C-alpha positions as CSV (number, residue, x, y, z in Angstrom):
1,M,128.2,156.7,101.8
2,S,128.9,159.9,103.9
3,A,128.4,160.3,107.5
4,H,125.1,160.0,109.5
5,S,123.8,157.4,106.9
6,A,121.9,154.4,108.0
7,W,121.4,155.2,111.2
8,K,117.6,154.6,111.3
9,D,115.5,152.1,110.2
10,R,112.8,152.1,107.2
11,D,110.1,153.9,109.5
12,N,112.8,156.6,110.6
13,A,113.1,155.2,114.0
14,L,116.6,154.7,115.9
15,T,116.8,150.9,116.9
16,A,119.3,148.9,118.5
17,Q,120.7,147.6,115.2
18,T,124.3,147.8,114.1
19,I,125.2,151.1,112.3
20,P,125.0,151.2,109.5
21,I,121.7,149.8,109.7
22,G,121.7,147.1,106.8
23,L,125.1,148.0,105.2
24,T,127.8,146.9,107.3
25,N,128.3,144.1,104.9
26,L,128.6,146.0,101.9
27,F,130.8,148.7,103.8
28,G,132.8,146.4,105.8
29,V,132.5,148.7,108.8
30,T,130.4,149.4,111.9
31,L,130.2,152.8,113.6
32,D,132.7,153.2,116.5
33,S,131.6,156.8,117.8
34,F,131.2,160.0,116.4
35,Q,131.8,163.8,117.2
36,T,129.8,166.8,115.9
37,Y,131.4,170.4,115.2
38,Q,129.5,173.5,115.3
39,P,129.4,175.5,112.0
40,P,131.6,176.9,110.7
41,S,133.3,173.4,111.1
42,H,135.3,173.8,108.3
43,D,139.0,174.3,110.2
44,R,138.1,172.1,113.3
45,N,139.2,169.0,111.7
46,G,139.9,167.1,108.5
47,V,140.5,163.7,107.1
48,R,143.9,163.0,105.7
49,L,143.9,160.3,102.9
50,D,146.5,157.9,102.2
51,D,147.6,159.9,99.1
52,G,148.3,162.9,101.2
53,T,145.0,165.0,100.1
54,L,143.2,166.8,103.2
55,M,139.7,167.4,103.2
56,P,137.8,169.3,106.1
57,V,135.5,168.2,108.3
58,Q,131.6,169.0,107.6
59,V,130.0,169.1,110.8
60,F,130.1,165.3,111.3
61,A,133.2,163.2,112.4
62,E,132.5,159.7,112.6
63,I,135.1,157.0,113.5
64,P,134.3,153.8,111.6
65,S,135.5,150.4,113.1
66,P,136.9,148.6,109.9
67,G,136.1,145.0,110.1
68,E,136.8,143.8,106.4
69,A,137.5,147.5,105.0
70,K,140.6,149.1,104.9
71,V,141.4,152.6,106.2
72,V,142.5,154.8,103.5
73,G,141.9,158.3,105.7
74,R,142.6,159.1,109.2
75,W,141.4,162.0,111.3
76,E,144.0,164.9,111.2
77,R,143.0,167.0,114.5
78,D,142.2,167.0,118.1
79,Y,141.7,164.1,120.2
80,L,140.4,162.2,117.1
81,K,143.7,162.4,115.5
82,G,145.1,159.4,113.7
83,L,141.8,157.4,114.1
84,P,139.9,156.0,110.8
85,A,137.9,158.3,109.3
86,M,137.3,156.8,105.4
87,T,137.2,153.2,104.5
88,E,137.2,151.1,101.4
89,H,135.6,147.8,100.9
90,P,135.8,145.6,97.7
91,F,132.0,144.3,96.8
92,G,131.3,142.6,93.9
93,K,132.9,144.2,90.9
94,G,133.2,147.7,92.7
95,K,134.1,149.2,96.1
96,A,132.0,150.7,98.8
97,V,133.4,153.9,100.4
98,A,132.9,155.0,104.1
99,Y,133.3,158.7,104.5
100,G,133.2,159.7,108.0
101,S,132.0,163.2,107.4
102,L,129.2,164.9,105.3
103,F,130.2,165.8,101.7
104,N,131.0,169.2,100.7
105,L,132.2,171.0,97.7
106,E,135.8,170.4,98.6
107,S,135.2,166.5,99.7
108,A,133.4,165.8,96.8
109,R,135.7,167.1,94.3
110,A,138.5,165.3,96.1
111,L,136.5,162.1,96.3
112,M,135.3,162.5,92.7
113,K,139.2,162.9,91.3
114,R,140.3,159.8,93.3
115,Y,137.8,157.4,92.2
116,A,137.2,158.5,88.6
117,G,141.3,158.3,88.2
118,E,141.0,154.9,89.6
119,A,138.4,154.1,87.2
120,G,140.0,155.5,84.2
121,L,137.0,158.0,83.6
122,K,137.7,161.3,81.6
123,P,135.7,164.3,81.9
124,I,132.9,164.9,79.3
125,V,135.0,168.3,78.2
126,D,138.5,169.3,79.0
127,D,139.5,172.2,81.1
128,A,135.8,173.4,82.7
129,S,136.3,176.1,84.8
130,E,135.0,175.1,88.3
131,E,131.9,177.1,88.0
132,I,130.6,175.4,84.9
133,E,128.5,172.5,85.3
134,V,128.7,169.9,82.5
135,T,126.0,167.1,81.7
136,R,126.0,164.6,79.1
137,R,122.7,162.9,77.3
138,I,122.9,160.3,74.6
139,K,119.9,159.1,72.2
140,G,120.6,156.8,69.7
141,R,123.6,158.3,67.8
142,A,123.1,161.5,69.0
143,E,125.2,162.9,72.0
144,F,124.1,166.1,74.0
145,C,126.7,167.8,76.2
146,F,125.1,170.8,78.5
147,L,127.3,173.3,79.8
148,L,126.1,176.0,82.4
149,N,127.9,178.7,84.0
150,H,127.0,179.0,87.2
151,G,129.5,181.8,88.1
152,D,128.7,185.7,87.9
153,K,132.2,185.8,85.6
154,P,132.7,184.5,82.1
155,A,133.8,181.1,82.2
156,E,135.9,178.5,79.7
157,A,135.8,175.1,78.9
158,T,137.4,172.9,76.0
159,A,135.0,170.9,73.9
160,G,136.2,167.8,71.8
161,D,136.3,167.5,68.0
162,G,133.0,167.1,66.3
163,Y,130.8,169.3,68.2
164,T,128.2,171.6,66.9
165,D,126.3,174.3,68.9
166,A,122.8,173.0,69.1
167,L,121.3,176.1,69.5
168,T,123.2,178.0,66.4
169,D,124.3,175.4,64.4
170,E,127.8,176.7,64.2
171,K,130.8,174.7,64.6
172,A,131.7,174.4,68.7
173,E,135.3,172.7,69.1
174,G,138.2,173.6,71.0
175,A,137.9,176.7,73.7
176,L,134.4,177.8,74.5
177,K,133.5,180.9,76.4
178,L,130.4,181.0,78.5
179,A,129.2,184.4,79.9
180,P,128.2,185.0,83.2
181,F,125.4,182.4,84.2
182,G,125.4,181.5,80.3
183,R,124.8,178.3,78.9
184,R,125.9,176.1,75.5
185,V,124.2,173.0,74.1
186,L,126.5,170.8,72.1
187,R,125.7,168.2,69.7
188,R,127.6,165.6,67.9
189,D,126.7,161.9,66.4
190,R,128.4,159.0,67.8
191,P,130.2,156.6,65.7
192,A,128.0,153.4,64.4
193,N,128.8,150.4,66.3
């Protein structure tokens, strides 16, 4: 959950309910206070995680009041320095994370890396350039990987074994090059269970 979440009720009205409305048990926090920064806000403050990662503020800087949640990130600068900025709270078989700013590309990448690593998740393809979007769809035993280069320069990714290009039927393993704004559709059959 990012900043400014669950501030209003289902009718989009502010109420006297504790924020995050309806989610305090899930996230183990309540909202203490917040600060907004005028854009560009990137260099105004940041969240320093317990592993040393620094993520810049994106407009909002919320200060959660951790009840049962563990503080894993604190504000880096100005009068908020040292105050809680990000928390984790075990819930069911998972973990609810409250991040006290709005997500931007840098924070999304840092948080995905952190939590994907904890869960043991691996990328669909290896060594994909940052400009490449990768998605996967599975139907029966067929696995399709869609690679889209959103950049105006050539980009590369490394595909695993067993892929063919679904558009040309040519083998598509190892290093793949995508033209500027190019795309590739890869297919492979998954082993039978």
